[in-house]
C-alpha positions in Angstrom: 8.8 -16.5 -8.6 10.8 -15.5 -11.5 14.5 -14.6 -11.4 14.1 -11.0 -12.0 11.3 -10.9 -9.4 13.7 -12.6 -7.0 16.3 -10.0 -7.7 14.0 -7.2 -7.4 12.5 -8.4 -4.1 16.0 -9.0 -2.7 16.8 -5.3 -3.3 13.5 -4.2 -1.9 13.8 -6.4 1.3 17.3 -5.1 2.0 15.8 -1.6 2.4 13.5 -3.0 5.1 9.9 -3.9 5.9 9.0 -0.6 7.5 10.0 1.4 4.4 8.0 -1.0 2.1 4.9 -0.7 4.4 5.2 3.1 4.6 5.9 3.7 0.9 3.7 1.0 -0.7 1.0 0.6 1.8 0.5 4.0 3.5 1.7 6.5 0.8 1.0 4.8 -2.5 -2.3 3.0 -1.5 -3.7 4.5 1.7 -3.2 8.2 1.1 -4.1 8.0 -2.7 -7.2 6.0 -2.1 -8.2 8.2 0.8 -7.7 11.4 -1.2 -9.7 9.9 -4.2 -12.4 8.8 -1.9 -12.6 12.4 -0.4 -12.7 14.0 -3.8 -15.5 11.7 -5.0 -17.4 12.3 -1.7 -17.0 16.0 -2.0 -18.2 15.9 -5.7 -21.3 14.0 -4.6 -21.9 16.3 -1.7 -21.8 19.3 -4.0 -24.2 17.6 -6.4 -26.7 16.9 -3.6 -26.3 20.1 -1.8 -24.5 23.1 -3.6 -24.6 25.1 -0.4 -22.2 22.8 1.5 -19.0 24.7 2.6 -15.5 23.7 2.0 -14.8 23.8 5.7 -17.4 20.9 6.2 -15.8 18.9 3.5 -12.3 19.5 4.8 -13.2 18.3 8.3 -13.6 14.8 6.8 -10.3 14.8 5.0 -8.0 13.9 8.0 -10.5 11.2 9.2 -10.5 9.6 5.8 -6.8 9.8 5.3 -6.2 8.3 8.8 -8.5 5.4 8.1 -7.0 4.6 4.8 -3.5 4.9 6.3 -4.4 2.2 8.8 -5.8 0.2 5.9 -2.5 0.8 4.1 -0.4 -0.4 7.0 -2.5 -3.6 7.1 -2.4 -4.1 3.3 1.4 -3.2 3.1 2.1 -5.6 5.9 0.1 -8.3 4.3 1.8 -7.6 0.8 5.3 -7.7 2.4 4.5 -11.0 4.1 3.2 -12.5 1.0 6.3 -11.5 -1.0 8.5 -12.9 1.8 6.7 -16.3 1.6 7.2 -16.4 -2.1 10.9 -15.3 -1.7 11.7 -18.0 0.8 9.8 -20.7 -1.3 12.0 -19.6 -4.2 15.1 -19.7 -2.1 14.2 -23.3 -0.9 13.6 -24.4 -4.6 17.1 -23.0 -5.6 18.8 -24.7 -2.7 17.0 -27.9 -3.5 18.0 -27.9 -7.2 21.6 -26.7 -6.3 21.2 -23.6 -8.4 23.1 -20.5 -7.4 21.7 -17.1 -7.8 
């Protein structure tokens, strides 16, 4: 971990794990990928059957967003844990070398 990464992660971790998971996992990954998946699926449905109604397609949107939000929670938690592991490894390295941040 570079010094600027360490400083950035220090600021991020001070804001809390829950905020990180919600913003980076659920909103930035889960909802965006869920929405893109729905748009792609809707486009392919219209290509296959032009008579499909919007109400049929909209029924699928909350299900996809919910599934991808759960995936975002899992992915965000994993990412947060991974950054924490790197952060503490860097902290141990700094302490061992006697460097101050």
